[in-house]
N, C-alpha and C positions, 0 to 999 in steps of 0.2 A: 504494500500500500504506500502511496506517496506520503511524504512526511507532513504535508499541509493539506491533505485531502479534506475539502469542505470548509476550510478555514477562511475567515474574512481578514484581509490584510490591507493596511493603509501605509503607504510609503510617501512621505513628504519629500519634496525635492527629487521626484522620481522620473522626470522627463528626459534626463540624459545622465551620462557618467555612471557613478556608483549606484545611484538610485534606480536608474533604468535597468541596469544589469541585474541588480538585486530583484527588482520587480519581475523580470523574466524568469529568474531562477525560482522565485516563490511560485509563480504561475506554473512552471514545469513540475513543481511538487504538489500540484493540485489545488492551490489557493485561488480564491476569487480576489483579485488585486485592484485596488484603487491607488492612483498616483496623483500628486499635485505638481504644478509648475507655477512659476511666478509671472510669466508673461504669456500673452495670447499666442505669440509666435512659437514659443517652446511647447505650449499645449497642443497647438495644431500639428506641429512636427511629430510630437510623441504619439498622437492619435494614429498617424500613419505607420510609425515604427513599432508600436506596441499593440498589435491586434489582440482583441479579447480582454484588454485591460482598460478600466475606466480611467479617464484622464480629466482632471478638474483644474480650473484656474483658482489659485488661492495664494494670497500674499502672506508669506511665512512670518512677516514682522508685524502683522496687524491682529490685534486681539479679537476684534469682531469677526474677522475672517476665520480665525482659529475656532471660535465658537460655532460659526456657521458650518464649518467643515465637520465638526463632531456631530452636529445636528443632522447633517446630510447622511452621515454614515449610519446613524441610528434609524432615520426614516427609510433609507434605501436598502440597508442591509441588516438592520436589527442589532448589530454589535460590531466590535472590532476585536478580533482574536490576537492579532499581532500588529503592533504599531512600531514602524521603523522611522524614527525621526532623523531624516537625513538632510533636510533643507538647511543651507548655510551659505555664507559668503565669506570671502577672505579679502583683505586689503593690506597693502604693504607701502608705507610711506614714512620718510624720515621723521623723527620725533618733532622737529621744529615745524613741520608742515602739516601735522595732524590738526584738523579742525573739528568742531562739534558735529558737523554733518557726517564726517567720516567715522567718527566714534559712534554716534547714535545709530547709524545704519547697521553696523556690525552687531552691536548689542541688541538692537531691536529684533533682528532676524535670528541671531545665534543664541540669544538668551531669553529675552522677554517673550518672543513668539513661542519658543519651546515650552516655557513654563505654563503659559495660558492654554496652549494646545493640550498639554498633559492634564491640566485642571479640567478642561472641557471633555476630554476623551475618556478619562478613567471611569466615569460613571457609565459609559457605553461599553466598557470592557467587562467580560465575565470573569468570575474567579478562575484563577489558573492561566490567565492570559500572559502575554509577554510584551515587554517594551525594550527596544534597542535604540540607543542614542548614538549618533555619529559625532564624536569629538575629534581630537587630533593630538598627535605627539607634541604639537605646539603648546598644549595645555600643561605639559610637564617640562619641556625644554625652554620655554619662553619664546619660541618661534625664531624665524629668521630676522635679520636686521630690518627694522621698520614694521615688524609684525607684532609688536607688543599688545596692541588692542585685540587683534585676532587671537593671540595666545591666551589673553585674559578671558575672552568669551568662551573658549574651549575649556579652560580650567573651571569656569563657572558651570558649564554643562556637565563636566565630570562630577562636580559636587552635587548637582541635581540628581545624577544617577544614583549616588549613595543615599541621598535623602529620600527620594521617592521609593527606592528599594526597601528602605526601613519602614516607611509609612505604609507600604502596600503588602507587607508580610502577612497580616491577618487575612488577606484575600488571596494569597498565593500567587499574586502577580509578580513575576520576576522582572527586574529592571537591570539591564547591563549596558555597558558602554564599549563601543569600538573606537580605538584611537589609531587611525591610519597614519603612516608616514607618507612621504611623497608618493603620489599615485598618478599615473597617466590618465587624465580626464580632460574633457572640453573646458573645464574651469581654468586650465593653464592658459588658454587663449583668451578667456573672458577676463581674468583677473590680473594678467601680466602683460606688459609690453613685450614685443618680440625679443628685445634684448634681455629683459628680466627672465623670460621663459628659457632662453638659451642658457643663461647663467644658472638658473634653478636646476635644470635638467643635468647640466654638467657637474654642478656642485653636489647634487644628490648622489650621483654615481660614486663620487669619491668619499662622501660622508657615511653612506650606508654600508654596514658590514657585509651584507650580501652583494654589494656592488651593482645594484640596479634599483630603479623605481618599481613600485608595485603596480599591479593591474587591477582594474575594477572587479574582475571576476574573483580575485583573491579576497577582497573585502566582502563581496557578496557571500562567499562561502562562510566567512566568519559570522556574518549576520544570520545566516540560516542556522548555524550551529547554536548561537546564543538564543535564537527564537524558538528552537525545537529541541535540540539535543542536550543542552546544558541545564538539565532539570534540577541539579543540585547547586546551581550557581545564580547568585543575585548580588547586586551591588558591585560587581567586578568591572575591571577595565582590561580589555583585551587589546594589546598592541599588535597591529598588523603593519609592521614597519621595517622588515628586513633586519631586525636586531638593533635599530638605531638608538632606542632608549636604554635597553637592558644590557647591551654588550659594549 
């Protein structure tokens, strides 16, 4: 039997990259999957690329949108068995150039939006459900130069993983966090200039003990493990980083 046969899964930030690959993997394991995207363009593209998967437009940094998303899942599907919170943004700017808008955008999407989505979604989740959060090694290492805001948002997300795991123990809802290292995704083109991307890819190969960047499929496999197989695991952080943090 497929690991997620008959399960209802919500993947935020699921129109491309890690989210889309994970959505496909969950679908292949029998789940009925809904993904969200932050722009109409990404949603339209995903509808063509993800047949059989529901694709919704939802602003990950907007509290009302988070509440509406949870309400949709309850009305349309009755529940959420697995919630993979993957939506996020990264930004890299020298300290002296960081302004309030730069700071607020990352905290709104990576932290505030996640908290209020969890608050709205948990009542829609049955006992024994699973939540997986996508953080980053930047939450432990401080991130690359100019990435202090991004690193702080991911450290906050890691803290949420622990806190929600403890709060949801009475209901048997497991909450775990994946912290990827550098991964080849479309975000490299979205969040970096060409020069920054080249430097990032080259630097990653030298910094990572395994000598390469990761692939979205490797993070998706970790998400599936935490969602289904890690039945004695909650509040944990799984580094998918080629040994970057631990070695």
